[in-house]
Rosetta silent file (secondary structure, phi, psi, omega in degrees, C-alpha in Angstrom):
SEQUENCE: MATHYLEFEKPIAELEQKIDELNGLSATSGSFETEIAALRKKASQLRKKTYANLDPWMRTQVARHPERPHFIDYVDGLFTDFVELKGDRQFGDDQAIMGGLARFRGQSVVVMGHEKGNDTASRLTHNFGMALPEGYRKAVRLMDLAERFNLPVLSFVDTAGAYPGLGAEERGQAEAIARSTERGLMLGTPFITTITGEGGSGGAIALAAANRVLMLEHSIYSVISPEGAAGILWRDGARAKDAALAMKITAPDLLGLKIVDRVIEEPLGGAHADRTAAVTSVGDAIAEELASLRPLSADTLRKQRADRFYAIGRAG
SCORE:     score description
SCORE:     0.000 S_00000001
   1 L     0.000  136.871 -177.015   13.009   27.726   96.032 S_00000001
   2 L   -69.678  153.741  171.928   12.038   25.204   98.674 S_00000001
   3 L  -106.308   -6.632  175.090   11.800   21.574   97.713 S_00000001
   4 L  -115.827  118.873 -174.912    9.589   20.689  100.643 S_00000001
   5 L  -112.469  133.244  177.837    6.188   22.320  100.805 S_00000001
   6 L   -80.545  160.457 -175.720    3.986   22.404  103.895 S_00000001
   7 H   -48.471  -46.218  177.872    0.270   21.630  103.714 S_00000001
   8 H   -71.534  -13.330 -178.360   -0.868   25.220  103.578 S_00000001
   9 H   -92.019   -1.839 -176.797    1.670   25.909  100.826 S_00000001
  10 H   -54.488  -41.795  176.329    0.187   23.449   98.249 S_00000001
  11 H   -57.069  -38.638 -178.378   -1.518   26.102   96.121 S_00000001
  12 H   -71.401  -39.196 -179.134    1.931   27.813   95.848 S_00000001
  13 H   -61.337  -44.533  174.478    3.577   24.456   95.100 S_00000001
  14 H   -55.367  -42.117 -179.531    1.086   23.908   92.274 S_00000001
  15 H   -67.004  -40.051  177.461    1.826   27.225   90.711 S_00000001
  16 H   -73.096  -29.445  170.950    5.635   26.585   90.884 S_00000001
  17 H   -62.943  -43.422  179.330    5.224   23.215   89.435 S_00000001
  18 H   -62.656  -42.632  178.745    3.471   24.812   86.367 S_00000001
  19 H   -58.078  -43.814 -178.785    6.361   27.242   86.120 S_00000001
  20 H   -64.065  -42.011 -177.934    8.874   24.390   86.107 S_00000001
  21 H   -62.641  -52.158  175.087    6.823   22.594   83.444 S_00000001
  22 H   -54.955  -36.479  175.780    6.715   25.652   81.248 S_00000001
  23 H   -66.181  -39.629  177.960   10.464   26.257   81.673 S_00000001
  24 H   -68.403  -40.037  175.340   11.009   22.689   80.447 S_00000001
  25 H   -66.360  -24.988 -179.343    8.769   23.129   77.458 S_00000001
  26 H   -63.181  -27.829 -174.527   10.513   26.422   76.497 S_00000001
  27 H   -73.467  -23.627 -177.266   13.580   24.381   75.659 S_00000001
  28 H  -121.519  -18.586 -170.276   11.610   22.361   72.928 S_00000001
  29 H  -124.570   19.425  177.589    8.453   24.050   72.113 S_00000001
  30 L    95.224  176.078 -172.530    9.233   27.855   71.925 S_00000001
  31 L   -78.190  133.292  166.814    9.046   30.679   74.450 S_00000001
  32 L  -113.368   25.049 -170.623    6.509   30.869   77.343 S_00000001
  33 H   -55.116  -41.768 -179.193    7.996   33.906   78.859 S_00000001
  34 H   -66.269  -42.328  178.613    4.660   35.825   79.223 S_00000001
  35 H   -65.328  -41.013 -177.997    2.899   32.868   80.769 S_00000001
  36 H   -66.339  -43.859 -171.052    5.875   32.158   83.167 S_00000001
  37 H   -69.197  -35.848  176.675    6.026   35.740   84.173 S_00000001
  38 H   -63.649  -40.221 -176.980    2.238   35.812   84.936 S_00000001
  39 H   -66.890  -43.038  176.793    2.514   32.626   86.959 S_00000001
  40 H   -58.308  -46.533  177.761    5.436   33.982   88.890 S_00000001
  41 H   -57.242  -47.471 -179.506    3.557   37.090   89.810 S_00000001
  42 H   -62.399  -41.278  177.037    0.652   35.078   90.905 S_00000001
  43 H   -62.226  -41.617  177.355    2.796   32.735   93.006 S_00000001
  44 H   -63.094  -45.677  177.658    4.475   35.708   94.662 S_00000001
  45 H   -61.424  -42.100 -176.377    1.190   37.304   95.484 S_00000001
  46 H   -69.446  -37.822  177.396   -0.224   34.112   96.897 S_00000001
  47 H   -63.921  -41.252  176.979    2.864   33.517   98.937 S_00000001
  48 H   -67.797  -32.673  178.767    2.670   37.029  100.402 S_00000001
  49 H   -69.730  -45.329 -175.810   -1.062   36.753  101.258 S_00000001
  50 H   -55.761  -49.573 -176.212   -0.432   33.313  102.722 S_00000001
  51 H   -83.346   -7.474  170.731    2.423   34.341  105.082 S_00000001
  52 L   -84.779   -3.660  179.280    0.686   37.579  106.093 S_00000001
  53 L  -131.432   38.902 -175.517   -2.059   35.386  107.614 S_00000001
  54 L   -77.611  131.786  169.179   -0.254   32.524  109.298 S_00000001
  55 L   -85.792  171.902 -177.877   -2.073   31.228  112.549 S_00000001
  56 H   -61.703  -32.779  175.156    0.080   29.907  115.279 S_00000001
  57 H   -73.698  -29.837  171.164   -0.059   26.266  114.117 S_00000001
  58 H   -66.925  -37.321  178.439    1.087   27.239  110.636 S_00000001
  59 H   -61.858  -39.062 -179.362    3.931   29.239  112.248 S_00000001
  60 H   -64.090  -37.239  175.657    4.793   26.035  114.138 S_00000001
  61 H   -63.198  -42.064  177.769    4.984   24.144  110.936 S_00000001
  62 H   -63.118  -50.202 -177.505    7.284   26.864  109.428 S_00000001
  63 H   -53.242  -32.782 -178.929    9.459   26.794  112.546 S_00000001
  64 L   -97.453    5.203 -175.728    9.947   23.055  112.102 S_00000001
  65 L   -54.428  127.932  179.831   10.535   23.156  108.306 S_00000001
  66 L   -56.023  -22.809  179.318   13.332   20.810  107.531 S_00000001
  67 L   -93.543    1.888  174.210   15.010   23.272  105.185 S_00000001
  68 L   -60.474  150.916  175.484   15.284   26.177  107.679 S_00000001
  69 L   -62.385  142.167  176.234   18.873   27.180  108.459 S_00000001
  70 L  -115.272  179.436 -175.901   20.352   25.255  111.324 S_00000001
  71 H   -51.053  -47.303  176.397   23.334   25.988  113.629 S_00000001
  72 H   -54.487  -39.478 -179.442   25.906   24.781  111.161 S_00000001
  73 H   -64.004  -43.773  177.436   24.365   27.121  108.547 S_00000001
  74 H   -67.655  -36.668 -179.233   24.739   30.099  110.935 S_00000001
  75 H   -69.008  -46.974  178.345   28.310   29.191  111.757 S_00000001
  76 H   -58.403  -40.098 -167.830   29.226   28.870  108.015 S_00000001
  77 H   -92.910  -21.466 -174.666   27.431   32.084  107.122 S_00000001
  78 H  -120.985  -11.274 -169.336   28.280   34.447  110.030 S_00000001
  79 E  -123.022  142.543  169.995   31.512   33.146  111.655 S_00000001
  80 E  -111.357  166.101  175.780   35.212   32.735  110.758 S_00000001
  81 E    43.293   44.143 -179.010   37.938   30.680  112.271 S_00000001
  82 E   -73.390  126.959  172.025   35.407   28.483  114.057 S_00000001
  83 E  -115.629  109.376 -176.571   37.012   25.812  116.364 S_00000001
  84 E   -77.085  138.589  174.144   34.661   23.319  117.665 S_00000001
  85 L  -111.567  125.133 -169.064   35.176   22.173  121.256 S_00000001
  86 L  -109.770  148.029  166.100   33.797   18.710  122.128 S_00000001
  87 L    94.883  158.003 -179.798   32.922   16.973  125.299 S_00000001
  88 L  -106.610   -5.905 -169.960   31.782   17.857  128.891 S_00000001
  89 L    61.073   19.932  175.798   34.936   16.536  130.568 S_00000001
  90 L  -131.900  -43.906 -174.429   32.710   14.225  132.533 S_00000001
  91 L  -126.324  -54.066 -173.427   30.841   11.763  130.312 S_00000001
  92 L   175.033 -170.865  178.919   31.108   12.357  126.677 S_00000001
  93 L  -109.988  132.288 -179.825   30.259   14.527  123.727 S_00000001
  94 L  -109.213  112.931 -174.590   26.755   15.375  122.737 S_00000001
  95 L   -82.881   -0.288  174.943   26.321   16.460  119.175 S_00000001
  96 L   -75.054  -25.784  170.425   22.791   17.887  119.670 S_00000001
  97 E  -114.308  120.660  176.694   24.567   20.905  121.161 S_00000001
  98 E  -114.133  160.642  179.215   27.680   22.132  119.238 S_00000001
  99 E  -177.468  171.239  176.531   29.833   25.046  120.107 S_00000001
 100 E   166.006 -156.962 -172.832   33.352   26.506  120.268 S_00000001
 101 E  -101.717  147.197 -178.404   35.453   29.593  119.573 S_00000001
 102 E  -160.306  177.823  171.862   35.005   31.837  116.527 S_00000001
 103 E  -116.837  133.000  173.554   35.199   35.342  115.152 S_00000001
 104 E  -117.522  114.663  179.509   32.032   37.207  114.488 S_00000001
 105 L    47.753   44.585  178.753   32.590   40.172  112.200 S_00000001
 106 L    87.771   -5.128  179.742   36.202   40.500  113.507 S_00000001
 107 E  -111.419  136.695  179.667   35.366   39.961  117.277 S_00000001
 108 E   -68.444  139.531  178.933   36.295   36.859  119.201 S_00000001
 109 E  -147.992  159.671  156.588   33.258   35.110  120.651 S_00000001
 110 E   -93.083  127.411 -175.764   32.002   31.793  122.009 S_00000001
 111 E  -121.876  142.313  176.150   29.234   30.425  119.863 S_00000001
 112 E  -156.190  151.994  178.032   26.937   27.556  120.653 S_00000001
 113 E  -177.097  171.710  177.465   23.607   26.031  119.624 S_00000001
 114 E   -75.269  130.201  175.662   21.292   23.180  118.854 S_00000001
 115 L  -117.819  124.491 -176.069   21.949   21.264  115.598 S_00000001
 116 L   -95.871  -22.671 -173.328   19.120   19.177  114.251 S_00000001
 117 L    94.586  164.125  179.718   20.826   17.822  111.135 S_00000001
 118 L  -127.908    2.399  168.217   19.634   17.991  107.500 S_00000001
 119 L  -150.778  174.657 -173.601   19.290   14.364  106.440 S_00000001
 120 H   -51.263  -46.542 -175.400   18.583   11.050  107.986 S_00000001
 121 H   -64.903  -46.382 -176.764   22.194   10.235  108.931 S_00000001
 122 H   -70.643  -34.244  177.044   22.935   13.673  110.323 S_00000001
 123 H   -62.576  -38.286  175.699   19.668   13.839  112.186 S_00000001
 124 H   -67.037  -42.798  177.654   20.445   10.621  113.994 S_00000001
 125 H   -63.153  -38.136  175.918   23.950   11.908  114.735 S_00000001
 126 L   -99.164   18.518  173.677   22.616   15.159  116.368 S_00000001
 127 H    46.442   38.334  167.773   19.561   13.339  117.870 S_00000001
 128 H    68.375   20.700 -177.566   17.168   15.735  116.171 S_00000001
 129 H    74.223   11.340  178.212   18.597   18.604  118.296 S_00000001
 130 L   -98.781  108.477 -166.727   17.381   17.082  121.496 S_00000001
 131 L   -82.882  150.687  172.994   20.319   17.317  123.922 S_00000001
 132 L   -93.790 -178.974 -178.180   21.453   14.907  126.644 S_00000001
 133 H   -61.356  -35.956 -176.719   22.936   16.044  129.978 S_00000001
 134 H   -70.886  -21.242  170.130   26.402   16.105  128.630 S_00000001
 135 H   -67.359  -43.747 -178.067   25.285   18.647  125.942 S_00000001
 136 H   -76.445  -26.638  170.410   24.216   21.178  128.636 S_00000001
 137 H   -68.788  -30.880  174.014   27.357   20.417  130.602 S_00000001
 138 H   -68.569  -34.416  179.475   29.292   21.237  127.514 S_00000001
 139 H   -68.014  -33.756 -178.147   27.354   24.505  127.300 S_00000001
 140 H   -74.515  -39.110  174.240   28.405   25.321  130.898 S_00000001
 141 H   -56.624  -41.475 -178.075   32.006   24.538  129.923 S_00000001
 142 H   -76.569  -26.265  175.072   31.885   26.960  126.991 S_00000001
 143 H   -72.377  -33.943 -179.742   30.267   29.662  129.166 S_00000001
 144 H   -67.448  -36.313  176.293   33.068   29.209  131.837 S_00000001
 145 H   -64.353  -39.638  178.541   35.576   29.598  128.963 S_00000001
 146 H   -58.656  -42.587 -175.362   33.825   32.720  127.775 S_00000001
 147 H   -73.140  -39.354 -178.060   34.016   34.356  131.157 S_00000001
 148 H   -59.205  -42.080 -178.949   37.701   33.355  131.736 S_00000001
 149 L   -98.646    9.857 -179.299   38.674   35.116  128.461 S_00000001
 150 L    49.925   59.866 -177.890   36.006   37.887  128.552 S_00000001
 151 L  -111.340  138.818  165.455   34.361   36.669  125.369 S_00000001
 152 L   -68.245  158.450  178.986   30.694   37.279  124.470 S_00000001
 153 E  -108.831  124.598  173.808   28.397   34.324  124.201 S_00000001
 154 E  -124.301  122.894 -178.768   26.144   33.913  121.150 S_00000001
 155 E  -123.904  156.173 -175.976   23.729   30.992  121.175 S_00000001
 156 E  -124.941  113.767 -172.805   21.235   29.614  118.613 S_00000001
 157 E  -103.619  130.516  175.718   18.303   27.755  120.023 S_00000001
 158 E  -162.963   91.090 -173.848   16.331   25.228  117.864 S_00000001
 159 E  -153.423  141.128  172.524   15.122   22.206  119.792 S_00000001
 160 L   -73.047  -15.409 -176.543   11.791   20.494  120.441 S_00000001
 161 L   150.062  167.635  175.360   13.080   19.949  124.041 S_00000001
 162 L   -66.430  152.541 -178.935   15.709   18.104  126.005 S_00000001
 163 L   -66.883  132.821 -177.740   15.942   14.305  125.249 S_00000001
 164 L   -94.043   19.074 -171.857   13.559   12.531  127.586 S_00000001
 165 L   -74.648  166.361  178.960   15.230    9.043  127.605 S_00000001
 166 H   -56.890  -49.758 -177.441   16.106    6.808  130.472 S_00000001
 167 H   -59.898  -42.621 -179.299   19.906    7.350  130.037 S_00000001
 168 H   -60.262  -48.324 -176.483   19.434   11.110  130.095 S_00000001
 169 H   -68.732  -31.407  176.537   17.456   11.028  133.330 S_00000001
 170 H   -66.961  -26.031  179.524   19.902    8.651  134.880 S_00000001
 171 L   -95.170    6.158  174.614   22.810   11.102  134.101 S_00000001
 172 L    82.274   59.897 -174.355   20.936   13.943  135.601 S_00000001
 173 H   -64.403  -49.731 -175.826   19.114   15.711  132.832 S_00000001
 174 H   -63.112  -37.510  179.105   17.167   18.182  135.047 S_00000001
 175 H   -68.095  -39.285 -179.430   20.326   19.140  137.100 S_00000001
 176 H   -58.925  -53.660  177.219   22.246   19.686  133.840 S_00000001
 177 H   -53.050  -47.455  179.575   19.594   21.991  132.496 S_00000001
 178 H   -62.138  -40.783 -178.304   19.359   23.930  135.733 S_00000001
 179 H   -70.974  -31.961 -177.708   23.190   24.380  135.885 S_00000001
 180 H   -75.891  -41.425  177.721   23.369   25.599  132.279 S_00000001
 181 H   -59.499  -42.918  178.328   20.477   28.009  132.935 S_00000001
 182 H   -61.684  -46.696 -176.011   22.165   29.264  136.158 S_00000001
 183 H   -64.323  -31.847  179.060   25.539   29.717  134.390 S_00000001
 184 H   -72.084  -35.328 -179.437   23.902   31.782  131.622 S_00000001
 185 H   -72.474  -22.598 -172.875   22.210   34.048  134.332 S_00000001
 186 L  -106.057    5.999 -176.287   25.485   34.579  136.190 S_00000001
 187 L   -66.226  136.428  179.796   27.648   35.098  133.105 S_00000001
 188 L   -94.936   10.698  174.034   29.798   38.255  133.323 S_00000001
 189 L  -121.916  162.858 -177.564   30.004   38.806  129.580 S_00000001
 190 L   -56.077  140.840  176.068   27.448   39.847  126.934 S_00000001
 191 E  -134.171  122.689 -176.585   25.089   36.906  126.136 S_00000001
 192 E  -130.365  123.014 -176.815   22.771   37.080  123.194 S_00000001
 193 E  -111.124  141.851  172.152   20.394   34.207  122.214 S_00000001
 194 E  -125.007  125.116  177.321   18.515   33.844  118.840 S_00000001
 195 E   -88.134  106.348 -174.706   15.539   31.471  118.646 S_00000001
 196 E   -96.401  -19.855 -175.407   15.870   30.182  114.985 S_00000001
 197 E  -145.936 -105.785  175.928   13.268   27.440  114.853 S_00000001
 198 E   -93.767  132.264  174.031   11.731   25.739  117.858 S_00000001
 199 E  -113.204   85.171 -171.056   12.382   26.986  121.364 S_00000001
 200 E  -101.133  112.349  169.413   11.173   24.095  123.379 S_00000001
 201 H    60.776 -147.073  178.858   10.938   23.916  127.254 S_00000001
 202 H   -65.900  -26.901 -179.713   13.993   23.621  129.500 S_00000001
 203 H   -70.779  -13.417  168.649   16.051   22.347  126.611 S_00000001
 204 H   -96.130  -39.197 -177.577   15.834   25.849  125.138 S_00000001
 205 H   -66.327  -25.161  176.433   15.989   28.080  128.220 S_00000001
 206 L   -57.085  -24.105 -179.644   19.242   26.249  129.113 S_00000001
 207 L  -113.941    7.873 -168.993   20.848   28.047  126.252 S_00000001
 208 L  -130.657   21.787  179.608   18.735   31.161  126.436 S_00000001
 209 L   -86.054   59.084 -162.164   19.233   32.765  129.811 S_00000001
 210 L  -106.989  166.742  178.544   20.693   35.771  127.987 S_00000001
 211 L   -72.639  -29.867  179.546   20.873   39.667  128.147 S_00000001
 212 E  -139.070  126.990 -177.057   19.034   39.692  124.820 S_00000001
 213 E  -117.567  109.202 -179.873   16.673   37.074  123.451 S_00000001
 214 E  -105.184  158.231 -173.248   16.022   37.546  119.667 S_00000001
 215 E  -145.591  128.926  173.279   13.531   35.444  117.687 S_00000001
 216 E   -62.836  150.347 -170.836   13.014   34.806  114.024 S_00000001
 217 L   -54.999  -43.144 -173.221    9.552   35.957  112.771 S_00000001
 218 L  -106.325   20.629  171.572    8.161   32.421  112.206 S_00000001
 219 L   -79.532  171.043  168.600    9.884   30.648  115.189 S_00000001
 220 E  -129.512  152.146 -179.786    8.128   29.438  118.236 S_00000001
 221 E  -138.615  119.085 -169.548    9.044   29.539  121.974 S_00000001
 222 E  -156.436  159.266  178.746    7.148   27.599  124.590 S_00000001
 223 L   -72.734  -25.643 -175.415    7.278   25.696  127.893 S_00000001
 224 L  -154.736  158.557  178.316    6.007   22.585  126.100 S_00000001
 225 L   -74.364  151.804  179.138    5.287   21.537  122.591 S_00000001
 226 H   -54.937  -39.185  175.289    1.732   21.962  121.253 S_00000001
 227 H   -60.739  -41.187 -179.527    1.491   18.215  120.942 S_00000001
 228 H   -69.533  -44.657 -179.995    2.630   17.760  124.590 S_00000001
 229 H   -67.416  -37.537  174.803    0.220   20.349  125.822 S_00000001
 230 H   -62.115  -42.410 -177.732   -2.718   18.813  123.940 S_00000001
 231 H   -61.836  -36.242  176.448   -1.807   15.386  125.367 S_00000001
 232 H   -71.279  -48.285 -171.569   -1.935   16.858  128.919 S_00000001
 233 H   -69.761  -46.808 -171.913   -4.873   19.088  128.500 S_00000001
 234 H  -121.903    3.652 -175.164   -7.132   16.854  126.412 S_00000001
 235 L    47.884   44.578 -176.094   -5.337   13.566  126.386 S_00000001
 236 L  -158.749   94.585  179.169   -5.256   13.862  122.552 S_00000001
 237 H   -54.653  -23.736 -173.115   -2.104   14.868  120.793 S_00000001
 238 H   -70.638  -18.662  175.654   -4.092   15.316  117.608 S_00000001
 239 H   -87.560   27.101  179.548   -5.439   18.615  119.077 S_00000001
 240 H   -55.941  -37.470  176.514   -2.000   20.273  118.817 S_00000001
 241 H   -61.781  -39.270  170.777   -3.460   22.957  116.692 S_00000001
 242 H   -56.178  -47.561  175.450   -5.904   23.947  119.400 S_00000001
 243 H   -57.847  -43.077 -176.079   -3.007   24.082  121.831 S_00000001
 244 H   -64.379  -40.852 -179.728   -0.827   26.138  119.578 S_00000001
 245 H   -61.748  -26.306 -174.170   -3.738   28.718  119.137 S_00000001
 246 H   -94.419  -19.774 -161.247   -4.005   29.018  122.982 S_00000001
 247 H   -90.225   -9.000 -179.156   -0.423   28.960  124.128 S_00000001
 248 L    57.056   58.405  179.922    0.958   32.410  122.862 S_00000001
 249 L  -104.768    0.287 -178.325    4.030   30.828  121.324 S_00000001
 250 E   -91.124  166.462 -178.867    4.663   32.998  118.348 S_00000001
 251 H   -51.265  -55.498 -179.186    7.027   35.835  117.964 S_00000001
 252 H   -53.565  -47.515 -178.206    4.479   38.658  117.977 S_00000001
 253 H   -56.651  -50.957 -170.939    2.810   37.243  121.098 S_00000001
 254 H   -71.020  -32.341  173.030    6.121   36.779  122.891 S_00000001
 255 H   -66.697  -40.412 -176.852    7.456   40.318  121.952 S_00000001
 256 H   -69.506  -35.127  176.765    4.177   41.742  123.415 S_00000001
 257 L   -77.114   -9.579 -175.221    4.749   39.721  126.602 S_00000001
 258 L    65.588   23.941  176.973    8.294   40.844  126.825 S_00000001
 259 L   -84.260  -36.011  169.583    9.594   37.373  126.906 S_00000001
 260 L  -112.905  155.189 -172.130   11.759   38.090  123.734 S_00000001
 261 L   -99.073  -22.028 -178.262   13.384   41.387  123.035 S_00000001
 262 E  -156.167  141.183 -179.040   13.413   41.521  119.254 S_00000001
 263 E  -111.049  127.719  177.111   11.732   39.822  116.262 S_00000001
 264 E  -100.439  118.630 -177.148   13.853   39.347  113.197 S_00000001
 265 L   -58.925  137.754  172.030   12.005   39.553  109.873 S_00000001
 266 L   -98.887  155.337  169.879   12.233   36.565  107.655 S_00000001
 267 L   -50.995  150.035  178.736   12.399   36.473  103.861 S_00000001
 268 L   -56.446  128.169 -175.537    8.950   36.138  102.193 S_00000001
 269 L    95.338   -1.172  178.657    8.014   32.557  102.492 S_00000001
 270 L    94.526  167.042 -174.982   10.076   31.936  105.642 S_00000001
 271 H   -59.445  -31.696 -179.834   13.766   31.471  106.352 S_00000001
 272 H   -66.753  -22.417 -178.595   13.836   28.197  104.218 S_00000001
 273 H   -71.844  -30.293  179.556   12.777   30.275  101.163 S_00000001
 274 L  -151.959   82.451 -176.515   16.072   32.276  101.143 S_00000001
 275 H   -60.484  -40.867  177.980   18.493   30.833  103.715 S_00000001
 276 H   -57.263  -43.971  178.414   21.300   33.246  102.843 S_00000001
 277 H   -67.669  -36.284  179.541   19.158   36.301  103.452 S_00000001
 278 H   -64.784  -44.563  178.381   17.803   34.830  106.636 S_00000001
 279 H   -61.448  -41.898  179.182   21.276   34.167  108.004 S_00000001
 280 H   -63.660  -40.996 -174.899   22.456   37.677  107.066 S_00000001
 281 H   -70.792  -36.364 -178.347   19.404   39.331  108.867 S_00000001
 282 H   -63.740  -48.228 -177.018   20.245   37.283  112.010 S_00000001
 283 H   -59.200  -45.226 -172.723   23.896   38.465  111.794 S_00000001
 284 H   -65.822  -46.301  178.572   22.949   42.116  111.392 S_00000001
 285 H   -59.480  -44.920 -177.933   20.624   41.870  114.426 S_00000001
 286 H   -65.316  -42.839 -175.343   23.113   40.205  116.688 S_00000001
 287 H   -57.348  -41.118 -177.427   25.770   42.786  115.616 S_00000001
 288 H   -70.917  -42.408 -177.833   23.533   45.763  116.737 S_00000001
 289 H   -62.152  -39.589 -173.780   22.643   44.031  120.073 S_00000001
 290 H   -70.812  -35.488 -179.168   26.253   43.125  120.809 S_00000001
 291 H   -61.619  -37.059 -176.291   27.407   46.680  120.165 S_00000001
 292 H   -75.843  -26.628  179.999   24.948   47.949  122.831 S_00000001
 293 H   -88.063  -25.912 -170.023   26.137   45.305  125.447 S_00000001
 294 L   -58.594  -38.036 -179.293   29.769   45.400  124.884 S_00000001
 295 L   -72.053   -9.381 -168.541   30.452   48.594  126.953 S_00000001
 296 L   -83.497  142.595  179.303   28.628   47.290  129.991 S_00000001
 297 L   -72.577  161.890 -179.379   30.536   45.942  133.091 S_00000001
 298 H   -57.547  -39.477 -173.733   30.153   42.330  134.327 S_00000001
 299 H   -75.468  -33.994 -178.462   28.044   43.459  137.294 S_00000001
 300 H   -70.757  -39.916  175.083   25.802   45.556  135.028 S_00000001
 301 H   -60.323  -45.886  179.196   25.275   42.638  132.625 S_00000001
 302 H   -64.329  -44.212  179.925   24.329   40.354  135.447 S_00000001
 303 H   -65.664  -40.518  177.702   21.920   42.861  136.882 S_00000001
 304 H   -61.460  -40.044 -175.517   20.327   43.663  133.472 S_00000001
 305 H   -70.402  -42.953  177.679   19.841   39.883  132.853 S_00000001
 306 H   -59.402  -44.606  176.077   18.332   39.359  136.295 S_00000001
 307 H   -61.185  -40.870 -176.704   16.002   42.349  135.951 S_00000001
 308 H   -64.162  -40.917 -176.167   14.947   41.119  132.601 S_00000001
 309 H   -80.941  -37.144  174.237   13.915   37.597  133.775 S_00000001
 310 H   -57.361  -28.637 -173.553   12.482   38.872  137.095 S_00000001
 311 L   -82.416  -17.044 -178.566   10.102   41.138  135.092 S_00000001
 312 L   -67.776  124.772  175.544    8.483   38.250  133.102 S_00000001
 313 L    93.154   -6.256 -176.358    4.988   37.632  134.241 S_00000001
 314 L   -88.799  139.839 -172.065    4.742   40.593  136.512 S_00000001
 315 L   -76.479  141.948 -179.456    1.787   42.860  136.090 S_00000001
 316 L    76.547    0.000    0.000    2.583   46.520  135.225 S_00000001
């Protein structure tokens, strides 16, 4: 059960609070099993109805939920023998992007992704998942390593965007993003990306120039955040909901536009409601996609990737 409820989840929160109160009373005032069972059924029905009718702004809130699984959770749940590799061999180590060598269901892979952190201290350490240039140069280093040893690359995207600070710009943020995107497009091994939360702007595509782009059901993927779009279009960030409704940033929209290749169903109530089930579903989807890509030659993988991205936005 989540401990953080979104605004539109408050009716569900009230029911679950009543369930907790009755559970507490059961220890001192007799059994309330019948009442508790009825409330649980009502809460489940309400959650199902609510999540069946999410608008794009609600999905944006779910995508940003602080209790959604993050990169470290996917590493812990899906990979063994993970060895983190740090640094870009030029400036330093950026913890907004983490990565290294691991085994995925017995196969050696390179894994990398954005890490947002899960409390105040770790969020500061990982800069809320907003990478600096050295993070993208680390990604290039990891992809170079993958090609050298013929290893698939699995990436996990969850970022509001690249860090826009002065230091990042001085160290070549745009160039670093472009180089990481280019390296992904030219990779000679299978490359699978999963959008697990937010996929924001160039900060996302730098880790998502892949053969297969998968997306969790309640994630978002966009060229700019709804707040940023609202600020540009209406000079009013408070109109983020209006921007989200117009931008086609949700998984169903993007699947229809062929920007993503597969939508992974989330547990009822979102990935934060059952983190273990969500992680397992992602692993199963990755395994299926990887099996289809493994037999392909380096040239075929590059061509498939190029064809995939060239087709985006073309009519017919």
